[in-house]
N, C-alpha and C positions, 0 to 999 in steps of 0.2 A: 969521815970526819967525826969528831965527838960533839962537835958543836953545831949550832943550827947554820945552815947554808944560807947566805946574803947575797944581796944583788952583787956586792963587790966582788965576791967569789965568782960569780958568773961572768963578771965583766972581765976580770983577769984571765978567765979560762978563753974567754971569746975575743980577748984581746979588743974590746971595744970600750966605750965609757959606760958607765952605770947607768946614764939617761937613757943611752941607746939600748940597752938590755930591757930597762923598764919598758921604754915604748915598743919594743919588738914584743914581749909578753904581752902587751896591751892589744896588739894586732893594729899598731898605727899605719896606716898606708904608706906613711913616707919612709918607712923603714923597708928595704928589699926584701923579697920574699927569701932569698936565698939566707940572709942574715937572721930573718925571724925564725926559719927552720933550723939553723945551726944553734941559736940561742935555746930555743924549745929543746933541741936534743940534749944540749948540755945541761939544762935545768932538770930534765929527766935521769941524765946518768947520775947527776948528783944528788937525785931526790929532793929538789928544791921546793919548799912549801911557802907560800905567799904571806906576808907579813899583814894579815888583815888589820891588826890594830893601829900598824903604821900609816896603813892605805886609809883607813877611817880618818885619820887626823887631816888628811889632805882633802878627801871627799866630802868630810862633814856626815857621813852616814855608811853604813855597810851594806853587803849584800844578805842581809838578815831582816827577818821580819819577827816581830814579838807576838807571842799568842797568849792571851790570858783567858783560863777558863776557870769557872767556879771549883769545879772538882773532876779531875781527868778519869777517876773511876766511876763516875756516873755513865752509863751506857750510851747517852746520846751526846754527851760532851766528848766522850771518847771517840765518838763516830765524825765529830766535827773535826778534831784534832787530826784524826787520820786524813781526811779529805784535804785538811789545810797543808799539812805537811807534804803529802803526795803531790799537789798543785805547785806548792812552793818551790819543790826540788826540780818540776821539770821545768821551771823558770831559773834555775840556778840561784835560788835563795835557801839559806838555811834557817831554822826555826828556834828560838828562845822561847821556851814554855815555862809559864808560870801559874800556880793555882792560887785562885785569890780566897777561896771557902767561904763566901760570901760575908766577908768582915773587910770593912773600908781600911782599917790600917795596913793589912795584908795586902790589899790590892795597892796601896800607895806605895808600900816596900818595891812591890813586883814592878810598877810603874818607873822607879827610880833606876831599877837594875835595867830595865829596857833603855832608858835613857843614857846609862852609863855606857851599854853595847853600842850606842848610837845606831840602832835600829833604822831601816829604811821606812818603815810603817808599822803599825799595830793593829791588831783585831782583838778586841776586847768582847768576851762573851759573858752574859748574865752579871754585868757589874752592878754593883750597888752603891756606887759613887755617880755624881751628876756628869754629864757629858762634857759640861763646859768645865768640870775641874780636870777629868781626863786629858782633855783637849791642850789644856793650859799647861799640864805637867810634860805633855809629850811634844809640845811644839819646838821645832816646825816640821816634826814628821806625822803624816796623815794618819788617822784614827778610824778605824770601822768598828762599828758596833754589832753585835749579834744578840738580839734579845734583851736588852738593857734592862735591869730590874729594878734600876732607880726610880721612885716614885717622886714625880715632880709635884710643885705645889697644886692643890685643886683647882680645876678648870683648866689645866695646862694639859695639851696633846701630849701623851706619852712619847709618840715618836716624830716630835716635832723637828728635831735638828736634822740636818744632813747626814749621809753616811750610816744609816741604820739598815741592817738587814734583818726582819723577823718574819717568820713561819705566818702564814695568813691563819692566826688562830679563829678569826671570826668566820670566814668561809669553812674552816673545819668543824666547829660547832654548829654552823648552818646544817652543813652535811649530816652531822649526827642527829639531830633532829627531824630532819627530813626522814631519815632512816628509820628512826623509832616510832614516827606517826605512820610510816608506812608498813610497818610490822604490827601495828595496833597497841603499842605501848601508850598509856596515858599517864599516870602518875611519875614524876620525874624527881630524884632526890640528886643532890650534887655532893662530891666530898671534895673540898678544898685542898691546896696545896700550900706554898708559901704565901708569904705577904707582900710577894714582889708585884713588880708591873705585869708578868705574865698570866699571874694568878686572877689579877683585877681583869685584864682583857679577856681571859677564858670563861670567867665567870658571867661577866657584863655580855659577853656573846651569847653564852647559852641562855640568859634570861630574855634577851632581845630576839632570839630565832625561836624561843617558846611562844613569847607574844605575838610575835608576828604570824603564828600558827593558831592563835586563839586560845592558846594552852596557858596555865598557871605557872608563876616562877617556880623554881624547885626548892625545896627543902635543902637548907645547907647545913651540911655535918663538917664541922672545921677539924683538919687533921693535919696542921702544920708542923712538920718535922717530928711526927709521933712513931713510937717504935711499936713492937707487936703488941705490948700491953695495951698501950693507947689505941691503937687501930681496933683490939677488941673491943673497947668502950664505943667506939663508931659502930661496930657490927652489931652491938648488943641494940643501940639506937634504932639502926634500920630494921633490924629483926622486929623491933616492937612496932615501927610505923608501916612496915611491908609496901614500900613504894614498887611499881612495876620494873623500873629500872633505875640503875645507879650510874651517872656520869662522873668518872674521877678526873681530877686535875692532870695526872698522868699515868702511864703504865704501872710504875714502881707502887702509886696509890693503889690503882686497882687490883694488882696481883696480890699486894698485901692483905687488902680488904677481902677479896675472894677467899684467901686462905682462913682468914677469921671468921668469914659467915660459915665456911665449911665446919669449923670448929664450933660454932653455936648452932650446927644444926639446919643450916640456909643452903640449899642447894643452888648452884649456879650453873645453868641457867634455868633449870626447873621451876624455881620459886623466885627468883630474881635474874633480871638481866644486868648486864655491867658493860659500860664503855669505858677505854681508856684515851690516851693521848699521847703520841710520839712514835709508836710501833718500835719499841726496842726488840732486841733479839728473842728475847724471853718471852715476849707476847706471842711470838708464833710458834712456841712448843709448850706453852703453858696446857694444863689441863683443868676446863676447857681452853681452846684457844682463843684469845683475846679479840674480840672488835675494838679497833682503835684508829686513831686519826694518824696517817703517816707522813713525816715532814720531811725523810730524806737527808738526814742530818750531815751524811757525808759530802752530800750534793754542795749543802750549805757551806761547809767548809771550803770547798773548791772554788766554790762562786765568789766567796769572800776575798780570794787570792786573786781572783780576775778583778773585782773592783777596786782592790787595794793597789795593785799594779796600775790601773789606770789613773788613780789618784797620785800616785808617785810621779806618773810621766807627766801629766796634765797639770799637778798642782792644785785641783780642784775636787772635792768631793762630790758624788752624786746624790741626787735626792733619796730619802728614804725609800726603799723598796720591800715589799711583800712577797715572800718565796710561796709557791703554790703547794698545797696539801692534798690528800686525797684520804676518804674512809676506806679502810679496809674491813670487810665485813667476814667475821669467824664464828665461832661457836657461840658465844655468850650473849648473843641477842637473836634467839629464832623467833622471838615474838610470843604474846600470850596465846594468841591461836594455835599457833604450832605445839606450845608446850602442853596446851589441853588436848590435844588431837593424839600426841603422843603418849600421855597418862591414859587417855581411853583405850589405844591399842594394847597397852600393857596390862590394863584390868581386864 
């Protein structure tokens, strides 16, 4: 046939009503096994493809999830997408993917596209929009948030709403500080990232962990969205102040800083230690390999599907949850004592 095969075609071939065909294909127990088997075989022979759009008009939703990420080319975001799509496929759901690019208007257009597709549920990662606005646009479809970047009014909990997943950044920074103290580092600097909620949480968590250990707050170097030239300025500042170790907002920042420090004649880890956050694949193969906090972004994507499925089934979102993280110690934080011993051995 040169046109799309319809339920009418199947009904004519099977000599039954269109309603019987529809119920047979959906596995209605009131339709005999013999009829269901015959209809499915005819559908296969004619290469019938269900009309999802028509089905969505009846059910008011599709077997589709919407997933919005800031930028799928980012290693962490890409891992979340991979885990999300794999888990969704295992449950028979397809995924409509969109990039928000940290822009409110772009995110709003993506949400309208999700609504037009009548998605069964949505996961929004790193959104700059308020959770209230996103939920209002997507209602009645449930919405899960991964690491929302929207900064609410001062004095409001960043994770107050239900249905949020966020890596346990506070635990991660506490693990970092414990490791640095154990290795003998004293003066700590911090290189910031974006101006979103994650940046605020990670910076504040580092400050709190240092104060809890009786240490001073870190000197902050701002590197929001800087390129290699801009990071060169940050590297020059760090070269001048010479902290024992630099904790970075994320791995991309840490790796770019390490390269610029090298260009400025500062050796990592011989002169300065560096710690990242996220454990992107490049952190494991950099030279030297980067000490960082691993958050298993692919697991985050898979788990968000599990939570979203439960929300679709029960009509209720779960409380906000923190996903566990763990420090991965590699070559960029040997400790001042170890660095000194190696220098002595070489001399």
